[in-house]
C-alpha positions as CSV (number, residue, x, y, z in Angstrom):
1,X,-12.8,-5.6,-2.0
2,X,-9.6,-6.0,-4.1
3,X,-6.5,-4.3,-2.8
4,X,-6.4,-2.0,-5.9
5,X,-9.8,-1.0,-5.2
6,X,-9.2,-0.2,-1.6
7,X,-6.3,1.7,-2.2
8,X,-8.1,3.8,-5.0
9,X,-10.8,4.5,-2.5
10,X,-8.4,5.6,0.0
11,X,-6.6,7.8,-2.5
12,X,-9.4,9.5,-4.2
13,X,-12.2,9.6,-1.6
14,X,-12.2,13.0,0.1
15,X,-13.0,11.5,3.5
16,X,-9.6,10.0,3.7
17,X,-6.0,11.4,3.8
18,X,-3.8,9.1,1.7
19,X,-0.8,10.4,3.5
20,X,-2.1,8.5,6.6
21,X,-1.9,5.1,4.7
22,X,0.7,2.6,5.6
23,X,1.2,-0.5,3.3
24,X,3.2,-3.4,4.6
25,X,4.5,-5.9,1.8
26,X,6.8,-8.9,1.2
27,X,10.2,-7.3,0.2
28,X,12.7,-10.1,-0.7
29,X,15.7,-7.7,0.0
30,X,14.9,-7.0,3.6
31,X,16.2,-8.9,6.6
32,X,12.8,-10.1,7.8
33,X,11.3,-10.1,4.3
34,X,8.9,-7.4,5.1
35,X,8.9,-3.6,4.6
36,X,6.4,-0.7,4.3
37,X,5.6,2.5,2.5
38,X,3.2,5.3,3.1
39,X,0.7,6.9,0.8
40,X,3.3,9.7,0.3
41,X,5.6,7.2,-1.3
42,X,3.2,6.2,-4.2
43,X,3.6,7.7,-7.5
44,X,0.9,5.7,-9.0
45,X,-1.5,2.8,-8.6
46,X,-1.6,0.4,-11.5
47,X,-3.7,-2.4,-12.4
48,X,-1.2,-4.9,-11.1
49,X,1.2,-3.1,-9.0
50,X,2.1,0.1,-6.9
51,X,4.6,2.3,-8.4
52,X,7.1,4.1,-5.9
53,X,10.4,6.0,-6.3
54,X,12.2,2.7,-5.2
55,X,10.4,0.5,-8.0
56,X,7.3,-1.4,-8.2
57,X,5.3,-3.5,-5.7
58,X,2.9,-6.2,-6.9
59,X,-0.3,-6.1,-5.1
60,X,0.0,-9.9,-4.4
61,X,2.9,-9.0,-2.1
62,X,0.9,-6.8,0.3
63,X,0.2,-8.3,3.5
64,X,-1.4,-5.5,5.4
65,X,-2.8,-2.0,5.2
66,X,-3.3,0.5,7.9
67,X,-5.1,3.8,8.1
68,X,-4.2,6.1,10.8
69,X,-2.7,3.3,12.6
70,X,-5.7,1.1,12.4
71,X,-5.6,-2.2,10.5
72,X,-8.1,-2.1,7.6
73,X,-6.7,-5.2,5.4
74,X,-4.6,-8.2,6.5
75,X,-3.9,-11.3,4.4
């Protein structure tokens, strides 16, 4: 399953609470090159990227997704 499809499922499927999603990604501006956001930080899910208040995160930079603290995706 593609990352965009997984995130859309977590956002729109009533079985899930999107605020419990944590997305880890490569962030070139951070000391250890990784950062994370939660479902609450996401403004929209585009075709190629996630839009947040801080900017855009391309899907290819996502390295791990957790739901309720459990890993559900890792590259």
